[in-house]
N, C-alpha and C positions, 0 to 999 in steps of 0.2 A: 504493500500500500503506499509506504512512505517513498519508494523507488518511483512508483507511478506518480506521485504528487511532485517529486523532483523533477521527473522527465517533462511533465506538463510545464512546469515553471520554465525549464530550458527551453522548450520549443517555443512557449509564449514570448520569449526574450529574444530569441535569435530574429536578426533581422536579415532580410534579402541579400545576400553578398553580391558585389560587382561581378560580373561574368554569368550569374545565375540567369536560367530561362525564364519568362514570364509565366507565373504559376495560375493555375486553375483558369484558363483562359475561357472556358465554356461555363462558368458558374454564373447562373441567372441573377443579374442585379435587377432592381426595379427602378427605371428611368422616372423622372418627374411627370411624363407623360402618362405612367401607368403601365406601360409597355415593358417587356422583358429585354433586357441587352447584356450583352457578354463583352469582355475584353476583345473578344474576336470581330466584334461588330465595330469597334470604335478604333483599331488600329490602323496607322496610318501606313502608307506605303513606306515611309522613309524614316519612321519611328513612332512611338507612342508615350505620351505623358499621362502618368497616373497620380493624381493629386487626392490623398485622403483629406477630407474637408469637412465641413459642418455649416449650421447657420449662425450660431451664436458666439463662437470662439472670438476673443478679440483680436488675437494673431490673424485668423483667417480673415477677419474684417479689414485689418490693416493691409493684408496681401492681396484680396481678391481682385482688386482692380489689376492687377499685374497677371492674374491669371486670364483676364480678358485681353489685355493688349498682347500677352505672348500667344494665345490662341489664334488672335486677329493675324498677327505677323506668321506664326509659323504653320498654321493649318494650310495655307497657301503654298507651302513648301513640301506638303506631304507628312505632316505630323499629326495624328491623331490625339485627342485630349480628352480626359473625363476627370469630374471630380466626384469621388466616391465617399458617401457617408456611412460609416460603420458605428454610429452611435446608437448602437441598438436599445440601450436602456431609454432613449428619448424619442423612439419612433413612433409613440403615442403623443408627443407633445410637441417642443420646439423643433425637433428633427423629423416631424411627420411629412409624408411626400406634399401634403397641400401647403405646409409652410415653407419646404424646399422649393415648390415651384413659384410660390410669391418671392422668395428670397432671390432666386434665380432671376426672376423678370425685373426687380427692383435695382439688381446689379448688373443687368445686361449681359448675364452668362450667354456667351456664343458657343457652347461646348456640351457636351452630356452630362448632366449631374444625375446620380443615382444612389439609391440606398443597397447597402450591402447585407442582404438577410443572414443572420446569425454571425454576421462578421466575419464570414469565411474567409474574404478576401483580405482584410486587416491581418488576420491570424497568419494567412499564407505569406504574406510578405513581412510579418512582423512589425507591421506599422505600430506606432503607438501615439502618435501626435496628429494634431490639425492645426497647420498643414503639414503634412508629410509627402515629399515628392519622389517619384520615381520613373526615371527615363529609361526607355529601351530603345534598342537600335532597330533597323529594319528587318534584323533576325531574329528579333525578340529577347535580344540578350540585355541585361541591365548594365547601363553605363554609367549613370549617375543616379545618387539618392541623397536625401536631406532637405536642405531649405531652397527657398526661391532665390534669395540673395542675403545680404548680410546687413540689411537694414528694414526691418518690419514698419518702424514707425515713420520713415520718411524717404520715399522713393527717390529724390533728389539728393540724399545724402548716401546712395548705395556707392560703396567703394569696390564691392565684388558681386557680379551678378553672376552668382553659380549656375542657374539652370539656363540661361541665355548663353553664357560661354561654353557650357557643355554642348548645348543644341548647335551652335555654330562650328565648334569643334568636330562634333559628330557628322553634322552635314557636310563639312569640308574635307572629312577622310583623316582629319587630325588626331592626335592621341589627346585625350580628354586630361587637362592637367590637374584637375580637383575633381575627382569622381565620387567624393564623399564629402558631405558637409554635416554639421548636426542639426537635426531637424529642432527647431523651437516652435512650442506651441501649447495648446491645451492637451490633456491627456484623451484618448479615444474613450467614449464612455460605454464600455463593454457591458 
C-alpha cells in the first residue's frame, strides 16, 4: 500500500521531459462549444502549443493577452494552439463550460479552449500550474515547456520571451537555446 502511494506521488510529480512524444493525443476534451476535441484535432502542421489554463488565476489573466497575440502570429505559420482547463474541482463553478465560453469571448480567444475530464491530460503531462506551456514540434516531440516569458506583470518589460524564442528557433530549424523555464502560476485544482 505504501509503495502504491509512493508511486502515485512520483507519477503525479513527474513532468513530461524534453524529447518526449505528445501523450494521450486521442483523449476527448470538451471544447467550449460543447463538442469533443482531441490534441490530434488541434495539432498544427509545424507544431503545437498546449497551455494549461483556467478562468480565474491572476497569472493567467496577466498572460492571456499574449496567448491571443501568439496564436494570431503563429497559427498562420502552421502552429496549432489549445488552452486546456484541468481544474476539475471547479468545473461546476468558476471553470464551468459556460463560464469558460464567456471568458474566451471577453478575452478574444482565437484558439480552442477545452475542459480536461478527470484531468487526464494534466496528469499525463505532469502539468501543475496555470499557465503551464508545452510546445511540440511537427513530429509531436516536446521541445519547450514552462512559462510564456519572464514577466507576467508587464509585457513591455519582458526581457526573455521564452515561448516566442522557442517557436522562432523551432520554425527556423535552429536548436532551442532555452527548452525549459519555470512555470509560474496558480496550482491546478485537481
